[in-house]
C-alpha positions as CSV (number, residue, x, y, z in Angstrom):
1,M,33.3,-58.5,57.9
2,T,32.3,-55.8,59.5
3,E,29.8,-53.2,58.0
4,R,31.4,-49.7,57.5
5,H,29.5,-46.9,58.5
6,N,28.1,-44.4,55.7
7,N,27.9,-41.1,56.5
8,R,25.0,-40.3,54.1
9,S,22.7,-42.6,56.2
10,C,23.4,-41.2,59.5
11,K,20.8,-40.1,61.3
12,H,22.1,-37.3,63.5
13,D,20.7,-33.2,62.7
14,K,23.6,-32.1,60.9
15,T,22.8,-28.5,62.0
16,R,22.8,-29.3,65.4
17,P,26.5,-28.4,66.6
18,D,26.7,-31.2,69.4
19,R,26.3,-34.1,67.2
20,R,28.6,-36.5,69.4
21,K,25.5,-37.7,71.3
22,N,24.1,-39.5,68.2
23,E,24.3,-43.4,68.6
24,S,24.4,-43.9,65.0
25,C,27.4,-42.2,64.4
26,R,29.6,-44.1,67.0
27,L,32.2,-46.5,66.1
28,P,30.7,-50.3,66.9
29,R,32.5,-51.9,69.7
30,E,33.3,-54.8,67.2
31,T,35.3,-52.5,64.9
32,L,37.0,-50.8,67.9
33,E,38.4,-54.1,69.1
34,E,39.7,-55.0,65.8
35,F,41.3,-52.2,65.4
36,L,42.9,-52.2,68.6
37,N,43.9,-55.9,68.1
38,G,46.2,-54.4,64.8
39,L,47.8,-51.8,66.9
40,R,48.6,-54.3,69.1
41,R,49.9,-56.9,66.5
42,M,51.9,-53.7,64.9
43,K,53.5,-52.9,68.3
44,Q,54.3,-56.7,69.2
45,C,56.6,-56.3,65.7
46,G,58.3,-53.8,67.1
47,I,56.5,-50.6,65.5
48,P,55.8,-47.8,67.7
49,V,52.3,-46.8,68.2
50,M,52.1,-43.2,69.1
51,I,48.8,-41.8,70.5
52,G,48.7,-37.7,70.4
53,G,52.7,-37.5,70.1
54,K,53.5,-40.2,73.1
55,E,53.7,-43.8,73.1
56,K,51.0,-44.2,75.8
57,P,50.8,-48.0,77.6
58,E,48.7,-50.4,75.5
59,D,46.4,-51.2,78.6
60,S,45.1,-47.6,78.0
61,W,44.7,-47.3,74.4
62,D,40.6,-48.5,74.8
63,A,39.5,-45.7,77.7
64,I,41.7,-43.1,75.3
65,F,39.7,-44.1,72.3
66,K,36.3,-44.2,74.3
67,A,36.7,-40.8,75.9
68,A,38.1,-38.8,72.6
69,E,34.9,-40.2,70.8
70,S,32.6,-39.2,73.8
71,R,34.2,-35.8,73.7
72,G,33.0,-36.1,70.0
73,E,36.8,-36.5,68.7
74,F,38.6,-39.5,67.3
75,Y,42.1,-40.3,66.2
76,M,43.1,-40.5,62.9
77,A,45.7,-43.2,61.8
78,D,48.6,-42.8,59.5
79,Y,52.1,-44.3,59.6
80,I,55.7,-42.9,58.8
81,A,57.4,-45.3,56.4
82,A,61.3,-46.4,56.4
83,P,63.4,-46.7,53.6
84,Y,62.1,-49.8,51.3
85,G,58.7,-49.6,52.2
86,E,59.1,-51.1,55.9
87,I,56.7,-49.4,58.5
88,K,58.5,-47.3,61.0
89,E,56.0,-45.9,63.4
90,I,52.4,-45.4,63.5
91,R,50.8,-42.0,64.5
92,L,47.2,-41.5,65.6
93,D,46.7,-37.7,65.9
94,K,43.1,-36.6,67.3
95,I,40.2,-35.0,64.9
96,R,37.7,-33.4,66.0
97,I,34.5,-34.5,64.1
98,H,32.3,-31.0,64.2
99,D,35.6,-29.3,62.7
100,L,35.4,-31.8,59.5
101,K,32.7,-29.6,57.9
């Protein structure tokens, strides 16, 4: 089981405006792979995966998430439900970490 990040134990200086350089706040590689594998399973089931409002090629997902993280951003996942509880669409929208004060 993957260990979850606990903000209380994050070792970065919260007063520093550029927090993204601190490695202790980065998503572990294994966690990102698990997340991407889950998105791939959803897509294989016919559920569109929208990143930033567009359906991106599956082979670009890893680079998109890494680039966002290097800029102090991440993608927040949400889903659109169809009638009777089925998942109609997965949406990932960019959020800036420093905006979450």
